[in-house]
N, C-alpha and C positions, 0 to 999 in steps of 0.2 A: 747511520751512525759513523762518524769518522773512524778510520782504522789507523792505529798507531803505526808509525813508520818503523820498519826494521832497524833503521839507522836514525833513531829519533833525536838524540842530543849530542852535543859535542863531547860530553864526558863519557857517553857510551861509545862513541866512535873509536875509543882506544881499543874496545873489544871488537874483534872482526869475526863474524861467523864463518869466514873463508869458504870451504867447499859446501857448507850448509846454508849459504846466503839465499839461494833461490828457494829451497824448501822452507826457510824462515819466513819468506814473504807469503807463501801459501798457508803457513801456520798462522800468521797474523789474521789473514782473511777468514780462516776457519774459526778462531776464537771469537772474532767479531760476529760472525754468523750465528754463534750460540748465545749472543746477548751480553758478552762480557764488556764491561766499560773499557774506554781507552786506557785508564790507569792500570787496570788488571792486565790488559793485553801488554802494555809496556813492561810490566813485571815479568811475565812470561818470556817475552822477547829478550829481556836482559839475561835471564838465566840461559836461555838458548844460545844467545850470542857468546856468553862466557864458555859454554860448553864447547862450541865450535872453535874458540880461540885455544882452549886447553888441548883438544884434539890435535890441532895444528902443532902446538908447541911440543907435544909428546910424540909426535910423528905417527899418529894413528889415523887410519882412514875410516870414513864413515861406515864402509862395509864391515868393519870390525866391531861395531858397536853391539854390545850385549849387556846383560845386567851387571856383569863384572866390571865392564868398562865404566858404567855409571857409578858403581861403588868406588872405583879408584878415583874418579872425579870427585866424589863426595868427601874423600878423606885426604885430598892432595893439599900440600902446603902452598897456599896461592901466592904466586908472585907474578900473576897475569897483569897486563897493562891496566891502567885506571886507578892506581894508587891503592890496591888491596894488598894487605899483609896479614893473612890469617892462617891458621893451622888447618882450617877446613871451611866448608860452607854449611849453611844453615839447613835444617831438615826441610823447611818450607821451600828453600831454593832448590834442593834436590828433588822435591816432589814436582816442581815445575819442569825440570830437566826430564824427569821420567815421563811426564805427559808429552813433552816434545818427542821423546824417543818412541813413544807409543803412536803418535801421529806419523812419524817417519815410517814405522812398521806398517801402519794401515795404508800409506801411500806406496808401499813396496820398495822404499829406498833402502831400508835395512831389514835384516831378517827379524821376525817377530821374536821377542824374548820367550824363552822356554816357559811354559805354564806348568805350574806343579799340578800333577794329575790329581783329580778329585778321587776320594776313596771309592772303590768299585761299589756299584749299587747292586743289592741283591737281586738275582734274576727274577725270582718269584714276585718280589715287590714291584719290579719294573713291569712285569706282565700284568699284575693286579692294577697298577695305575692306568695302563693301556686299556684294560677291561672296563675301568670306571669311565674312562674317557669315551669309549665306544658305545657302551651299553647302559650307562647310568646317566649320562649327560651332565656330570658335575663340572663345575668351574675349575680352571687350572689351579687356583688358590687351594680349593678343597681337596683336590686330588694330591697336591703337594703335601698338605697337612696329613692326609690319611697316610701316605706313604711314610712320613716322618714318624708317625705314631706307631706304626707297625713295626718299623725298624727298631724303635725303642724297645718294643716287646719281644723281639726275636731272640736276644740272648737268653731270656728266661723260658721262651717257648720251645727253642731247640730248632735245629735245621732239618728235622725229619717230621713233615706234617703227618705222616702215617701213624706217628707214635702220639699224637695229641689225643688227650682224653678229657672228660668233664672236669676231673679233679685238678688237672693242670691248668685248665682255663681259668677256673675259679681262684686258684692260688695266685696266678699272675695278676688278675685284676685286684684282689684283695691286698696284695703286696703294694700295688700302685696307689691304693687308697691311703696307705700309711705315709706316702711321700708327697702326694699331690692333692690339690683341692678337689672337691666333688664335681664341680662343673668340668674341670679339665679331664677327669677320669671318665665322666659321662661321655665326653666327646671321643675319648680313646676307645670306649666300648663300641661306639658307632663304626669307628674305623676297623676294629678287630672282627666285629660281626660281618662286615662286608668282606674282610679278608678270608674269613673262615667259609663263607658262602662261596667265594671265588675258588678256593681250594677244592671244596666239595663238588662244585660243578665241573671241575677238571679231574675228578677222581683221585685227588692227592691226599685227601683226609676223609674220615667218615662223616657222613651226613648228619645233620642236626646238632652239631657242636655248638653252633651259634646260640642255641637255646641254654647252653650251660653258662653263658656269660651272666654273672649276677647283676641284678638291677641296682643301680646306684640310688640309695634313698633320696628322693627330692620330690616334694609335693608339687603337683602341677596346679597352676592357677591359684597358689596359696597366698600371694601377695597382691597388693594393689599395684596397678601400672605406674611406672615411674615416669613423670612428665613434668613439664614446665607450665605454669599458669600463663594465660594469654598475654598478660602485661609483661612477664619476664621474656616471653618469646619476642615481643616487639622491642624491648630493651636490648636484646641480643642482637637483632638485626640492625638497630639504630647505632650499635657500637662500631660498625664498620666505617672506616674512613673512606668516603667516596672520592676524596681527592688524591688517593694513592692507588696504584694498579692493584696491588695485593688487597686493599679494602674493597675495591670494585669486585674482584674475584671472590673474596670471602662472602660478601653479601649475596652474590648469585648462588653460591653453594649452600649457604644457610637457608635461603628462601626455597630451594629445591627439596632440601631435607625436611623442611617443616611444613610446606605446602603439599607435597606429594608423598611424604614418608619414604623417601629413597633410603637405600642402604649405602654405606660408605663405598662398597664395591661398585654400586651403580654409578656413583660419581666418577670413580676411576675409569670405568668402561664407557662413559658417554662420549659419543663421537658427533662430529658436525653433521653427519648423515642421519643421526637419530632425531634431529630436530625438523619437524615439518612446520615451517612458518606460515604456510597457507592455511593449513587446517588447525593450527595452533595446538599441536600435540607433541608429545615426547615418547619416543620409542625406548622401552626399557626391557633389557633381557634379564630375568631373574633366575632363580635356582631352577635346575633341570632344563636350562635352555628354553624356557618359556617366554615368549615375547608378549607384550602388552603395550598398547598405546594409551598414554594418560593425557588427559587435558591440561594444557599449560596455563596456569593462572596468570593473570595480567601482570601482576607485580613481579612474579618470578621470570616471566618473559621479558619484561622491560630490564630487568637486572641482567639477564643473559645478553641482551642486545648491547647494553652498556659495556659489559665485560668484553664482548667480541669486538666492539668498536673502539674502546678506550683503555682496556686493561690487559687484553691477551697479547703477548709478545708476537711480533710478526714472524711466526715460525710455521714452516711446513709441517704436515702431520694432521691426523684425524681427530686426535683427542681434544676435547673441548678445554679442559682445565689443565694449566700448566704451572710449573713452579715459578714463583715471582723472581727468584734469584737465579742468575745464570750459573750453570748452563740451563736454559729453559726447556725442561723435559716434563713429560707427564708424571703425576704422582707414582711412586713405585709401590707403596703398600697402603692398605686401607687405613692403617693407624695414622697416617698423615691427615686424613680427613677428621678423624677423632681429635687429633692434636689442634686442628683448626677450631673445632668446637670448644675445646678446653680453653684456648686462648681468648675466644669471644666471651665465654662465661667470665673470665677474669676482668676482661675489659669493661663488661657491663656491670661488675660489681655483684653478681649473683654468687653468693657464697654458700647457700643451702641447696643447691641443685642435687637431686637424688643420685644422679650419675653424671659423668663428664665426657661421654663419648657421643658418637654420631647417632646411636640408637636412642638416646634421649629424645632428640628431635623426631625421630620416627614414631615413638610412643606419643609425643605431643601432638603430632599430626593426627593420629588415630583418635586421640581423646577429643581434639577440636571438631573432628568430623561428627563424632557421636553427639556432642553437645549441640552442634548445629542442626540435629535432626536426621542425620544419615542412619540408615539401617546397618546392622552388623554384616549383612551380605555386601552392602556398598563398601564398607571399611575393608572387608576381607578382600575384595576385588582390587581396591586401590593398593593395598599393602601386599597383594599377591600371596596371600596365605593359601597353603594347600589343605589346611584342616580347619573346619568351623571352630573347633575347640580352641585353637590359637586366637581366634578373633574374639571368642566369648570372653576372654581375659579382660577385655575393655569394657564390658558390661558393668564392671563394678566401679566405674569412675564416678557415677552420680551417687555419692555417698548418702546425700540428702533424701533422695528418692528411695533408696534401699532402706534407709532408716524408717520410712513410713510403712514399708511392707514387712519389716522384720517382725517376727512373732516371739512372744516371751518364752524364755526357757522353761520347760515343764517343771512345775513345782514351786516356781518363784511367784512373787506377788504380781497381781495383775497390773498392767500399765494404766 
């Protein structure tokens, strides 16, 4: 892609980057390498060039640049060359300058702006997270969530684990039930149970306190699996525009979700090394760091090849799926994949979907496998369930067959 010149147009030549001219050229190359369009690069360079001109006119040296200097630039009454007469510069303009300053700091040209210190992390919680990482094999996302949930409970629990008792544990959870949904509190009890076991293992609280955590009422396997019928699944996949890079990417992701029952986190973690093209398999690392190789279906494999050849930005890095909009980086959170599914449902005109996240396609994959004749053990292996009871949830998908074996309620009239 052509790189916008730091001195691109005659109107911009009135602004001179002065001492920042050479770093400005490197900045242009850096922006282009991230996939920004020439127009976007030109906008960033215009802001950086104006900043360099203003530094020269106010007799400031680049080594003096800090956050205060940028704030002064943002509020200055502009009489710089180029016909500008404004009391200040726009917020968008300032954001571009701050990004240029961050680039200068990364290059060691200026001192990195002072970072506001994050609030101190509770020492015990930090050790708890380290324990989860070393001994429980949880993913970083789960470790982070458990830490945040324990931190939320600490003000009510107190700072002295030796004083914890069953009554306190019950009160804390029951109070949370008054403020949060049951599924959220259920996840919170899992984090607290692990924290109490960690404290007990290190002799900081009495043993067995985890048994005092009240059970959040929630019937297991009480509902039918939430899934899309096969015709809606095909409509969802067909909704992707294969003429656009983002459509090619979305189609590959949707096919992996619905053919292999992957989780959103699996999509985020998938790397180029996980694909074995010779054997036609995909390596997936699920919960508890358990790895499994799944057969790569033909249509999903073809979609992956199409994405890697025609849709994926030419960027270095091991992650398979990248953002379609510059800067081209891997997805940061699992909710990005769920948002992709939600947008696909909207494009396909599917308005009655039972849910609208990535798990909807995971459930659809399990349902399709069972209806194609796969056993529950096979489904559990593909979905990487640790408990057979979890897989048994899908035994209820054939409502017609269940109706044939259902017995009349005692005392009712015969069928």
